Every structure is written in C-alpha cells, then in structure tokens.
C-alpha positions in Angstrom: -10.5 14.5 -10.0 -8.4 16.1 -7.2 -9.5 15.4 -3.7 -8.8 17.7 -0.8 -8.4 16.7 2.9 -7.6 19.1 5.6 -5.6 16.7 7.8 -5.0 13.0 7.3 -2.4 12.7 10.1 -0.1 9.8 9.5 -2.5 7.8 7.4 -2.4 7.3 3.6 -5.0 9.1 1.6 -6.0 9.3 -2.0 -5.2 12.8 -3.3 -6.2 12.4 -6.9 -7.5 9.8 -9.4 -8.2 9.3 -13.1 -8.9 6.5 -15.5 -5.2 5.7 -15.7 -3.7 6.5 -12.3 -4.3 7.0 -8.6 -2.3 9.4 -6.4 -1.7 8.5 -2.8 -0.2 11.2 -0.6 0.5 13.1 -3.9 2.5 10.1 -5.4 1.1 8.8 -8.7 0.7 5.1 -9.3 -0.1 3.6 -12.7 -0.2 0.0 -11.7 -2.4 -2.2 -9.4 -1.8 -1.7 -5.7 -3.2 -2.4 -2.3 -3.8 0.6 -0.1 -4.3 0.4 3.6 -4.3 3.3 6.0 -0.6 2.5 6.9 0.8 0.9 3.7 1.0 1.3 0.0 1.8 -2.1 -1.6 2.5 -1.5 -5.2 3.7 -5.0 -6.0 0.2 -6.6 -6.2 0.3 -8.6 -9.4 -2.8 -10.4 -10.5 -3.8 -11.9 -13.8 -6.4 -10.3 -16.1 -9.1 -12.4 -14.2 -9.6 -12.0 -10.5 -9.9 -15.2 -8.5 -9.8 -16.2 -4.9 -6.1 -16.9 -5.2 -5.4 -13.4 -6.6 -7.5 -11.8 -3.9 -5.6 -13.7 -1.2 -3.1 -11.0 -0.6 -5.9 -8.5 -0.3 -7.8 -10.6 2.2 -4.7 -11.0 4.4 -5.3 -7.4 5.5 -8.9 -8.2 6.6 -10.4 -5.2 5.0 -13.6 -3.6 6.2 -14.1 -2.2 2.7 -12.8 -3.6 -0.6 -12.8 -1.2 -3.5 -11.7 -2.5 -6.9 -10.9 0.0 -9.6 -11.0 -1.6 -13.1 -9.7 1.4 -15.1 -11.4 2.6 -18.2 -13.0 -0.8 -18.9 -16.3 -1.6 -17.1 -17.3 -5.2 -16.2 -20.9 -6.2 -15.9 -20.1 -8.8 -13.2 -17.3 -10.4 -11.2 -17.6 -14.1 -10.7 -15.6 -15.9 -8.0 -15.7 -19.6 -7.4 
C-alpha cells in the first residue's frame, strides 16, 4: 500500500508498506526497526519472542503510541511478564 502525504516537513513518515517491508521517506527496510519522528533505528534486534528486555530499547523513547508489525504471521496474543 502506498501512502501519500502532502508535507511531512523534517519528520520521518511511512511512504509504503507490505507484508515484507516498510518504506520510510521512500527508503525500504526489510528488517525490524524503531521509527520515531526524528530517527530511523534499523539495528533493533530482538529474539523471536518479545519480552520486557527486548522492548527496553523501544521504551527508552517514551512512545505515546507503540505499533508492532508482525509481518505475514498473525499472533493471537502477546504475553509479557
């Protein structure tokens, strides 16, 4: 799905996504990443199972909204300790 935005200014924005990638500012990423309005952190490496430890790097940014994309696999629930 392509997404159109008239003016994002200096902020990052998602320009396209599919089941296998996400485009931020027209740059495609095929790996896990953390996206903030100011940064794209494409070195986020977590195990196959999310835990509080693996979410620690996310929570450092004190997000107002946390959106997790799981790719083509759907999970029925996410359990955190």
